[in-house]
C-alpha positions as CSV (number, residue, x, y, z in Angstrom):
1,X,0.1,0.0,0.1
2,X,1.3,3.4,-1.3
3,X,0.8,6.1,1.5
4,X,-0.4,9.6,0.0
5,X,0.4,12.3,2.5
6,X,-2.8,14.1,3.9
7,X,-2.1,17.4,2.0
8,X,-2.1,15.4,-1.2
9,X,-5.4,13.8,-1.0
10,X,-6.6,17.4,-0.1
11,X,-5.4,18.8,-3.0
12,X,-6.9,16.1,-5.4
13,X,-10.3,16.5,-3.5
14,X,-10.1,20.3,-4.1
15,X,-9.4,19.7,-8.0
16,X,-12.3,17.0,-8.5
17,X,-14.7,19.3,-6.7
18,X,-13.5,22.1,-9.5
19,X,-13.9,19.8,-12.3
20,X,-17.6,18.7,-11.4
21,X,-18.6,22.3,-10.6
22,X,-17.2,23.2,-14.1
23,X,-19.2,20.7,-15.6
24,X,-22.5,21.4,-14.0
25,X,-21.8,25.1,-14.7
26,X,-21.5,24.3,-18.5
27,X,-24.8,22.4,-18.6
28,X,-26.4,25.4,-17.0
29,X,-25.1,28.1,-19.3
30,X,-26.8,25.9,-22.4
31,X,-30.0,25.2,-21.1
32,X,-30.2,29.3,-20.5
33,X,-28.9,30.4,-24.1
34,X,-32.0,28.0,-25.3
35,X,-34.4,30.2,-23.4
36,X,-33.3,33.6,-23.7
37,X,-35.3,34.3,-26.9
38,X,-37.6,32.7,-29.6
39,X,-36.3,30.3,-32.5
40,X,-35.9,31.7,-35.9
41,X,-37.5,28.6,-38.0
42,X,-36.1,28.7,-41.6
43,X,-38.6,29.9,-44.3
44,X,-40.9,31.9,-41.6
45,X,-41.6,35.7,-41.9
46,X,-40.9,36.4,-38.2
47,X,-40.4,34.8,-34.8
48,X,-43.0,32.7,-33.4
49,X,-45.5,34.6,-31.2
50,X,-45.5,34.4,-27.3
51,X,-48.0,32.0,-26.5
52,X,-48.8,33.5,-23.3
53,X,-50.6,36.4,-25.2
54,X,-54.1,35.6,-26.6
55,X,-54.4,35.3,-30.0
56,X,-55.8,38.1,-32.2
57,X,-59.0,38.1,-34.1
58,X,-58.1,38.3,-38.0
59,X,-61.3,40.5,-38.5
60,X,-60.8,42.7,-35.5
61,X,-59.1,45.4,-37.4
62,X,-61.5,45.2,-40.6
63,X,-63.7,48.6,-40.5
64,X,-67.3,48.2,-39.6
65,X,-69.7,49.0,-42.3
66,X,-71.1,51.8,-40.8
67,X,-67.8,53.0,-39.6
68,X,-67.7,56.9,-40.1
69,X,-64.1,57.0,-41.1
70,X,-65.1,54.9,-44.1
71,X,-68.0,56.5,-45.7
72,X,-67.7,54.9,-48.9
73,X,-68.0,51.4,-47.6
74,X,-71.3,52.9,-45.5
75,X,-73.0,53.8,-48.6
76,X,-72.4,50.6,-50.4
77,X,-74.2,48.5,-47.7
78,X,-77.6,49.7,-48.5
79,X,-78.6,50.2,-44.7
80,X,-80.5,52.6,-42.8
81,X,-77.9,55.2,-42.9
82,X,-77.7,55.4,-47.0
83,X,-81.5,54.8,-48.1
84,X,-82.1,54.8,-51.6
85,X,-84.6,57.0,-53.4
86,X,-87.4,55.6,-54.6
87,X,-89.2,58.4,-57.0
88,X,-92.5,58.0,-54.9
89,X,-94.4,60.8,-53.0
90,X,-92.6,60.0,-49.8
91,X,-89.0,59.9,-51.3
92,X,-86.9,62.8,-52.5
93,X,-86.5,61.2,-56.1
94,X,-88.1,62.7,-59.1
95,X,-91.7,62.4,-59.3
96,X,-93.8,61.9,-62.3
97,X,-96.7,64.6,-62.8
98,X,-100.0,63.1,-64.6
99,X,-100.8,64.8,-67.8
100,X,-103.7,66.7,-68.1
101,X,-106.7,65.3,-69.3
102,X,-107.8,66.0,-73.0
103,X,-110.9,68.5,-73.7
104,X,-111.1,67.7,-77.2
105,X,-114.5,66.1,-78.2
106,X,-113.9,62.8,-79.7
107,X,-116.2,61.2,-82.3
108,X,-118.1,59.0,-79.5
109,X,-119.3,61.9,-77.7
110,X,-120.6,63.7,-80.6
111,X,-123.8,63.5,-83.2
112,X,-123.6,64.9,-86.6
113,X,-126.6,66.3,-88.3
114,X,-127.1,68.7,-91.5
115,X,-129.2,71.4,-91.0
116,X,-131.9,73.3,-93.1
117,X,-130.2,75.0,-96.5
118,X,-130.0,78.6,-96.8
119,X,-129.8,79.5,-100.5
120,X,-128.6,82.7,-101.9
121,X,-126.9,84.1,-105.1
122,X,-126.9,80.6,-106.7
123,X,-125.2,79.2,-103.6
124,X,-126.4,76.4,-101.6
125,X,-125.5,76.4,-97.8
126,X,-126.0,73.9,-95.4
127,X,-125.1,74.1,-91.5
128,X,-123.4,70.9,-90.4
129,X,-123.9,70.8,-86.6
130,X,-121.9,68.9,-84.2
131,X,-123.6,68.2,-80.8
132,X,-121.7,67.1,-77.3
133,X,-123.8,64.0,-76.5
134,X,-121.4,62.9,-73.4
135,X,-122.0,64.1,-69.8
136,X,-118.6,66.2,-69.8
137,X,-117.7,69.3,-71.4
138,X,-115.4,69.2,-74.5
139,X,-113.9,71.3,-77.1
140,X,-113.7,71.8,-80.8
141,X,-111.5,73.4,-83.0
142,X,-110.8,74.2,-86.7
143,X,-112.3,72.5,-89.6
144,X,-114.3,69.2,-89.6
145,X,-113.9,66.7,-92.2
146,X,-116.8,66.1,-94.7
147,X,-117.6,63.6,-97.5
148,X,-120.8,62.8,-99.4
149,X,-121.6,59.0,-99.6
150,X,-124.2,56.5,-101.2
151,X,-125.9,53.6,-99.6
152,X,-123.3,51.3,-100.0
153,X,-120.9,54.1,-98.1
154,X,-118.9,54.8,-101.3
155,X,-117.8,58.4,-101.4
156,X,-119.5,60.8,-104.1
157,X,-116.8,63.6,-105.4
158,X,-113.5,65.0,-104.1
159,X,-113.2,65.9,-100.3
160,X,-114.8,69.6,-99.9
161,X,-112.3,72.3,-99.8
162,X,-111.6,74.9,-96.7
163,X,-112.9,78.3,-96.9
164,X,-110.1,80.8,-95.3
165,X,-111.0,81.5,-91.7
166,X,-109.5,81.8,-88.4
167,X,-110.1,78.9,-86.1
168,X,-111.4,79.2,-82.8
169,X,-112.2,77.0,-79.6
170,X,-115.5,76.1,-79.1
171,X,-116.5,74.9,-75.8
172,X,-119.0,72.9,-75.6
173,X,-121.0,71.7,-72.6
174,X,-123.4,68.6,-72.3
175,X,-126.0,69.2,-75.2
176,X,-124.2,72.2,-76.6
177,X,-123.3,72.5,-80.6
178,X,-121.2,73.8,-82.9
179,X,-121.1,74.2,-86.6
180,X,-119.4,74.7,-89.7
181,X,-121.2,76.0,-93.4
182,X,-121.1,73.8,-96.2
183,X,-121.4,75.8,-99.5
184,X,-121.4,74.8,-103.2
185,X,-122.7,76.0,-106.4
186,X,-126.5,75.1,-107.7
187,X,-125.7,72.3,-110.2
188,X,-128.7,73.5,-112.4
189,X,-126.9,76.9,-112.8
190,X,-123.0,75.7,-112.9
191,X,-124.0,72.6,-115.3
192,X,-122.0,70.4,-112.8
193,X,-122.3,66.7,-112.7
194,X,-124.3,65.6,-109.8
195,X,-125.0,62.5,-107.8
196,X,-127.6,62.3,-104.9
197,X,-126.1,61.6,-101.5
198,X,-127.7,58.9,-99.1
199,X,-125.7,60.5,-96.2
200,X,-122.9,63.0,-95.4
201,X,-120.0,61.7,-93.3
202,X,-118.4,64.3,-90.8
203,X,-115.2,63.9,-88.9
204,X,-114.4,66.0,-85.8
205,X,-111.3,67.7,-85.9
206,X,-108.2,65.9,-84.9
207,X,-110.3,62.6,-84.9
208,X,-110.3,59.6,-87.4
209,X,-113.6,57.9,-87.1
210,X,-116.2,59.5,-88.9
211,X,-119.7,60.5,-87.7
212,X,-122.8,59.7,-90.3
213,X,-125.6,62.3,-91.0
214,X,-128.7,61.8,-93.4
215,X,-128.9,64.1,-96.4
216,X,-131.8,65.2,-97.5
217,X,-130.3,68.1,-99.5
218,X,-130.9,66.5,-102.8
219,X,-128.5,66.6,-105.8
220,X,-125.0,67.7,-105.3
221,X,-121.9,68.4,-107.8
222,X,-119.2,65.5,-107.8
223,X,-117.3,66.6,-111.2
224,X,-117.2,69.1,-113.7
225,X,-117.1,73.0,-113.6
226,X,-117.9,74.7,-110.5
227,X,-118.3,71.1,-108.8
228,X,-116.2,72.4,-105.5
229,X,-117.9,72.0,-102.3
230,X,-116.2,74.4,-99.7
231,X,-116.3,73.9,-95.7
232,X,-115.9,76.7,-93.3
233,X,-114.4,76.9,-89.4
234,X,-116.4,75.8,-86.7
235,X,-118.4,78.3,-84.6
236,X,-120.5,78.1,-81.9
237,X,-124.2,77.1,-82.4
238,X,-126.1,75.3,-84.8
239,X,-126.2,77.8,-87.7
240,X,-126.3,81.4,-89.0
């Protein structure tokens, strides 16, 4: 057995203790370096988030549709804060004003008759009368249309010509009348070719459908010299 002095044994113990402490210290430094901060993962944009903080909702920063800081988005929602105009009476949109009802007398509201002849100076003069048979007041203005017709409805002779005159608006209450003068030369004097109509077709001003009035005025000129028939503008009443 080799004898080791006490001082040598004490020195060896100190050296061993220092070595063990050094090893423990090295292990502690490695653990501390690992927890000093988040590890950077290759291919990520930023370090991993600290898991102790609550996650942030991705929609938390999106503006509310009614956010006053984003008026353009508010207008697109169609909510109560941005009502649409409808054009009705309660809205601010444009409104449509109904067109005024026409006061013109229509064919269906009238009756046509031919008055008594009032001859003079070789002329035959008949009043053509239009009477308001409706329950409303209506108006006539200008010249009526007229044409002689036989029993089959075929026109006899050309259309009457218009005598120069100034049209006036004639207001007809229910039952009231307006008249226009129908004039032509006496065929026995003029020598014009004649025919005897069965009716006079009368079209009110600005209308298309005619009225039929019985003709009892005898032969009328339909061709040849002085065969023209003339009409005057409408005037109030039933004749001169």
